[in-house]
N, C-alpha and C positions, 0 to 999 in steps of 0.2 A: 590446683586439683583439676583433673580432666575426667571426662566421661561420667560426670555426676548424674547425668540423666540417661545413661545407657539403657537401651531396651524399652524406653518410654515413648509414648505417642502423645504429642502436645498439639492441641487445637488452639489456634490463635485467631481472634477476630480483629478487624481493623488492622490487618497485617500487610496492607499494601505499601506502607511507608512509615516514616516517623518511628515512634516507640514500638509499634507492633512488629515492623520489619527488623528493627534492631534486636528485639528480644527473640524473635524467631531465629536469627543468626546465632545468638548466644546459646539458645537451646540446642540448635543443630551442632554447634561446635562441642557441646557437652554430650553428644551422642544420641540426642532425641530425634525421632522421626517427627516431622512437622506438617500439619495441615494449615495452610494459610487461607484465611477467609476474608474476603472483602466484597463490596457490593458490585464492582465493575465486572462485566462479563469477561473481559480480557485481563490477565494479570498485569500489574504495574511493572515498570522497569525494575524496581527493587525486588519484587516477587520473582520475576523472570531470572534475575541474577542469582537469587537463592536457589532456584530449581536447577540452574546451570551448575552452581558450585557444589550442590549436595545430591544431585541426581534423583534417583527414585525415593530417597529418604524424605523428600519435600514434594508435596502436592498442593494444588490450588483449587479452591472451590468458590464459585461466585454465589453469594447469598446476601440479600438485603434483610437485615435483622428486623426491620420494621414490618416485614411480611412474615408474621409469626407462623403462618401455616406452612412455610417452607423450611422452618428451622429443624424439625425432626428429620426431614429428608436430607438436609445438609449433614447432620450428625451421622445418619446411616451411611451416606456416601463416604464420609471421612473414615468411618470404621471399616467399610468394605475395602478402602484403599490401603490403609496403614495399620489396621488392627485396633484393638480396644484402646480407648482414650484414657490416659493416665493424668493429664494436666489440661485444664482449660485456662487460657490467658484471655480474659473477657475484656476486650479493649476498645471495641467499636464505639465511637462517640462523635458528636458534632457540637459546635459552639456557635452561640449568637448572643447578642446583648442589646439592650435599649434602656432608656430611663424607665423607671417603674411605671410612671403614669402614661407612658407611650407604648408600653409593651402590649402585644396583642395575643389573641388566642392561637393564631397560626404559629407564632414563635414558640409558645408554650407546647403546643402539640408536637412540633418538629423535635424539640429538644427531649421531651419526655418519651417520644416514640422510639428514639434510638438509645438514649442514655439510660433510660429506666426500663421501659417495656421490653425493648429488644434485649438488653443485657439480662433482665430477669429470665426471660423465656429461653435464651441460649443456655444460661446456667441451669435452669430446670431440666432442659432436654439432656444436657451432658450428665447431670446428676442422676437422672433416671437411667441412663445408659450405664453409669458406674455402679449403681445399686444392682441392676439386673445382671451385669457381668461379674459382679463381686470384686470390682477393682477398688483398691484402697487408694484413691487418687487425691488430687489437689486441685482446687479452684483458686485462681488469682483474679480478683475483680479490680478493675482500674477505677479508683476514685480520683480525688484531686484535693489540693489544699483549699480550693473553692468550696468543697463540701464541709470544711471545718469551720466556716464563718460566712456571714452574708457579705455581699458587695452591692452597693447601690445600683450599679449599672448592669449587674450580672445575676439578677435574682433567680431566674429560671435555671440557669446552668448550675449555680450554687446549690439550689434545691435538688436538682437531679443527681448531683454527686453526693450530697448528703444521704439521699435515698440509697445509693450504692453502699455506703458505710453501714447503714442499717440492715439492708438485705444480706450483707456479708455476715453480720453477727447472727441474724436469724437463721440463715442457711447453715452456718457452722454448727449451731446447736441442734438443728434438725438432722444433720448428717453425722454428728458425732457417734451415734450408735453403729453406724456403718464404717467407722474409721476413715471417713473422707474429710479432709481438712479444707476449710474455706477461709481464705484470708484476702486482704486487699493491699494495694499499694496506693499511696496518696502522693503523687508527684507535686512538686512546686512548679515554678515557671521553667518550662523545658523548651529549648530552641528547636522547634519542629517547623515544617512548612506551614502549618496552621497559624503560626504566629504572625505571618504577613497579614492574614485576614483579621486576627485579633487586634493587631496594631492599628490597622486602618479604621476599625470601629472605634477604638479609643481616640484616635485622632479626630474622628468626626464628632464624637460626643463630648470630648474634653478640650476641643479646639487646640490640638497639638500638632506640630509638624510630624510627618511620617517618620517613624523610627524613634521618636522621643520616648514614647511609652515603653517600648522594648528596652531602651537604655535605662529608664528609671527603675523598672521592675528588677532588672539585673543588679543594679547598684543597691537596691533595697534588701536583697537577700543577704543574710548575715555573712555568708562566705564570699559575697561580693560579685557574683556572676550567675547568669542563667545556667541551668543544667543542659545536658544533651541527652538524646535518647539512650546513648550507651550508659549513662549514669543510672538508668533504671534496670539495666540487665543483671547486675549482681544481685539485687534484691529479688528479682524474678526467678533467677536460677536457684537461689537459696530457698525460697518458699516452695518451689517445685520439687526440691530434692529431699532426701531422707534426713538431711541435716536439720530440717524444720519439722521433723516428725511429731513433735510435741507442741507445735504452735498452731492454733486455730482461733478463729473469731477476732483476729487482729487486723488492723489497717496500719501499715508501716509508712511513716512519713519519709519521703525521699525528696527533700526540698531545700537542702543547704542551710537548714536551721530556721526556716520561716515560721514553722508551727512547732510548738513544744507540747508534748503530751506524755 
């Protein structure tokens, strides 16, 4: 099926690469206008390519979601450029890890500032816009399989993603009277550029050769391999489309079978 998102405007955070850029391309191919949001002043090469491929249907806005005072202005700029927002793909996130007894306040603050605080206030600002404009839109929050369970070395990241699952449920109930759907996607291990950083941290704390952890986690997936950013696109398009018009308050596992619910 094509043009499943025709005449829609999707705002995507963390859209400079990886999952965000892949989903932006999938949305644009389905007819959506896309606002790409990332923290860098200049668009990434992936964002530049999207703008080249889709012309005025794709715009870029720089916004650091930890600077919450700038979020409403970012939403206003997005609307001014491409019209009312129909879909939020709430994807900006960072990763870090350390043994529980060595983890410090700075790591906690960094992870929760982006993954929880930033994600919540982006969602809130877009929802306020949808309610004011009367848009029966959709929000897709990016959780993680890490939010479904604890991990000894990854306590803050796991907790931050568990918070996203909870906020998704609460926001869905709050927005149901406005016919705005709020769902989440919980990816498993996805082979993005961030995995080089993740792998190096596991190598440090588990005394592994570089690349070994990445190999291990891929083989541990029931389907036998890590996913790619493109593996998230189908779920994202579905949740943004009218095919999911009766689905809200759910977080969909896209993880090769790693988590069952």
